[in-house]
C-alpha positions in Angstrom: 169.6 66.2 -57.7 169.7 63.8 -60.7 166.8 64.1 -63.2 165.6 61.3 -65.4 165.6 62.2 -69.0 163.9 60.1 -71.7 165.5 60.5 -75.1 163.3 59.3 -78.0 165.1 59.2 -81.4 165.1 56.6 -84.2 168.7 57.4 -84.9 171.0 55.7 -82.4 173.8 58.2 -83.1 171.7 61.2 -82.1 170.4 59.5 -79.0 174.0 58.5 -78.0 175.2 62.1 -78.6 172.5 63.4 -76.3 173.3 60.8 -73.7 177.0 61.5 -73.8 176.2 65.2 -73.4 173.7 64.9 -70.5 175.1 61.9 -68.5 178.2 63.8 -67.2 175.8 66.4 -65.8 174.5 63.7 -63.4 171.3 62.9 -65.2 169.8 59.4 -65.5 169.2 58.7 -69.2 166.6 56.4 -70.7 166.7 55.8 -74.5 163.9 54.6 -76.8 164.2 54.3 -80.6 160.5 53.6 -81.2 157.4 55.4 -80.1 155.9 52.3 -78.5 159.0 51.8 -76.4 159.0 55.4 -75.3 155.5 55.2 -74.0 156.3 52.0 -72.1 159.4 53.4 -70.6 157.7 56.7 -69.6 154.9 54.7 -67.9 157.3 52.4 -66.1 159.8 55.0 -65.0 158.2 58.5 -65.2 160.9 60.9 -66.6 161.4 64.5 -65.5 162.0 65.5 -69.1 161.5 64.0 -72.6 163.6 64.9 -75.6 161.5 63.7 -78.6 162.3 63.3 -82.3 159.3 64.6 -84.1 160.0 62.5 -87.2 160.3 59.0 -85.7 160.8 56.4 -88.5 160.3 52.7 -88.3 157.7 53.1 -85.6 153.9 52.4 -85.5 153.5 55.6 -83.4 154.7 58.9 -84.7 156.6 61.5 -82.7 153.5 63.7 -82.7 151.4 60.8 -81.3 154.0 60.1 -78.6 153.8 63.7 -77.6 150.0 63.7 -77.4 149.9 60.4 -75.5 152.5 61.5 -73.0 150.9 64.9 -72.5 147.5 63.3 -71.9 149.0 60.8 -69.4 151.4 63.3 -67.7 150.2 66.9 -68.4 153.0 68.5 -66.4 155.8 66.6 -68.2 158.1 68.9 -70.1 158.7 67.6 -73.7 161.3 69.1 -76.0 160.6 68.3 -79.6 163.6 68.0 -82.0 164.0 67.1 -85.6 166.9 66.5 -87.9 164.9 67.4 -91.0 
């Protein structure tokens, strides 16, 4: 069964690498490069998993804030936090 995975990373290359890795496994991939977009996508199309960059740049909302907001809205949603720093 295909799962929907939301990838949140401000670096398009990282998001694309994760998409290229996970798509062939049959997963549906959503990508957001900003925290605000991530929250909008998650509310519109609830994912089964979020892969979240902790150090989002160029966004009004930090990775930590995205994590808290999503956890408050969807307490059972698994969130994997990553960081390139």
